[in-house]
N, C-alpha and C positions, 0 to 999 in steps of 0.2 A: 607431456606435457615440459613445455618448457618453465622455468624461473616464476616468469610473469601469472602463467594461468592457473600455478599450482601458489602461489602466494595467494590468489584473489577466492581461490576452493579455502585454503587454509584460512583468512580473513573471514569468508563466510561463517566456516563453522563454529571461527571464535564469537563471531556476532551472535550466535543461537546462542552457545552458551552462557558466553560473561556479559554479550553488551556491548554501547559502544564506550563506556566509561574503565568498565574493569578490565580491557583490551589492551595488554600494549605488545610494542613492535616483537619480544621474544617470543610471546606468546602463538605470535601468528607465524612467525620464523619456527616454534617448535610443530605450530600444525599441520605448514607445510612442507618442512623439508627442505627449507631456504637457508639464504643467511640473512644478519640484517644490511647489509649491502644493498641487499636485490633489490629492500622499497624503497630506496632513497633514486636506486638507479630504473627504474621500472615504472614508480609512482610518485614519487618527491618526497611523497611523508607518508606516516602511518593512517591520515587522517583523510587522506584522499585515498589511499587506499580503500580503507573502511567504507566510504562514500561512495565507492566504484562496488563494494561489496552488496553493498546497505540496494545498491542498484539491481545489481545479477539478483539477490534474492527477488524482489518484489519480483522483477523479469519472472524469473523461474516461478513463484507463486503465481503470476499471470495466467502462464503457459500451462499451468495447471486448467487451467478456466474454459483457455479458447478455445479445445477442442468439446463439442459433443454438449455444449448448454444447451437444455432441451428451450422451448420454445421462438416464437414468429421475434426478431430485434425489435426492442419498443414495449413488447407484451409483458404483461403482468408474471405469466409464466415464466419470462427469461427471468425479470427479476424473482422470482423468486427462486429459481433454478441456480443465480451466481450466489446469492446469498445460505442457500443450502450449502453452497461449494467451496465456499468464506467460510459458517461454522463449521463445516467436518474439517477444514480445515486448520481449526485453533489450535490443536496442543504444537504444530509444525510453525506454524504462522506467528501464533502470541509469542514467542521471545521477541520477531523479529521486530512487531509492535511494538513490544516495550525497547526495545532497543533507540528507536526513533522516538519515544517519547520521553527519553533517557536527554537527547538532545535538542531537542525541542523546548524541555521544560528549564536544560543547563543555562539558558540565558545566550549569554556571550564569552560561554567557557573555551568554548572551543567551535569560533567564527568559522574557520575555513571548511569547516566538515559542515559547520550549519549552510552555510551558503552555497558547496556543492549540493545539498540533500534539497535544499527551497528551487534550485534550478532543476532536480529532475520533477519536480509536483506536474509541469505541463505536461510530458511524458505519463506521468500515472494518469493523468487526469484522460489524456485522448485514449487509452486503451482501456480502464471503466469504460468510457463513452462506447467504442469499436463492442465491445463484452456483451453490454445493456443494449446498444439500440443495432447492434448490426452491421453500423457505417466503415466502410475501412476509415483506417487512422488518415490515409492521407487523401481523403476526402472532408476530413475537418478543419472549421478556419478556427483562427484566432478567437472568434466569438461564441465558438460552441467550446471550445474550451474554458473559458472566462465565466460562461454561465452552466450550462449542463456539466461538463467537468466538474466544477468544484461543488457543484448539487451534487454529485454522486460520490465525489471525495470526500465531502463531510458526512452523508451517512457512512460512509465504509469507516473512517475514522470513528465516528460517534456507536457504530455498531461495537468495533474493536473494543474503544476502552471500554464497554460495558461488559463486556467476557473478559477482559483484565482485571474489572474491579469487584464484578460480581460474576460468574459465569452461570450460578445458579437461577439469580433474576432478570438477566439478559432476555429480550427476546428470540424467540425462534425466528427460521426463517420462513414461518407461517403468518405467524404475529405480524413480523415487521413488513411483509408485503401488505395481509393485511389494513397496517397501519397507514401503511405509503396510497394505494387506493382508499382510503376514505379519505385521508388528508386530500386528493388530488378530487376528490367527489365533492367534497367541500369546496373549493376553492371555485368548481365551475360550475355549481348548483345557482338556478336563476336567482336575481335578489327578490325581494317581495318590496315594491316602491312603498306599500301599506304600511311596512313595518321600518319605516324610514332609513335603510340601510343602502 
């Protein structure tokens, strides 16, 4: 590996161990075995490097689930299989989710980093749609990403926040899937005109 790749791997390690806020450029250099000048040369800034590392961690996380998901795309079985995988990876992915919350809750303290992470949202939404429905990412349009992708991302973020806040009371994959099934049934249930609905 060259310095660029070494920096990226070092930054990933730092994000998992320290998060965005506490990671310094020197931490990344120490974890990667490179030098401070390499960060500017290859990435422009520490925040740009950390944003790329975060995206890389999310891609690594998604790759764990891409292969071997049970169930037909769009089925409750697939839905449950994904959440089982998400929860099984909680110990590994929890620090990454906590790091992303640091940026989200930090307001405008790191505008460059926040903008880079915000720009990666569409890519994450495409990946979630593909995993849950089985539709290849290149067949998804902007409307798919803005509607279904946003919905799936809200579910994922909400579940991870519950686990970060209180793992003991967070839903299991089975409970989460049951909740989804019940919500969907309630939305498509025929309305009773006599009840004034």
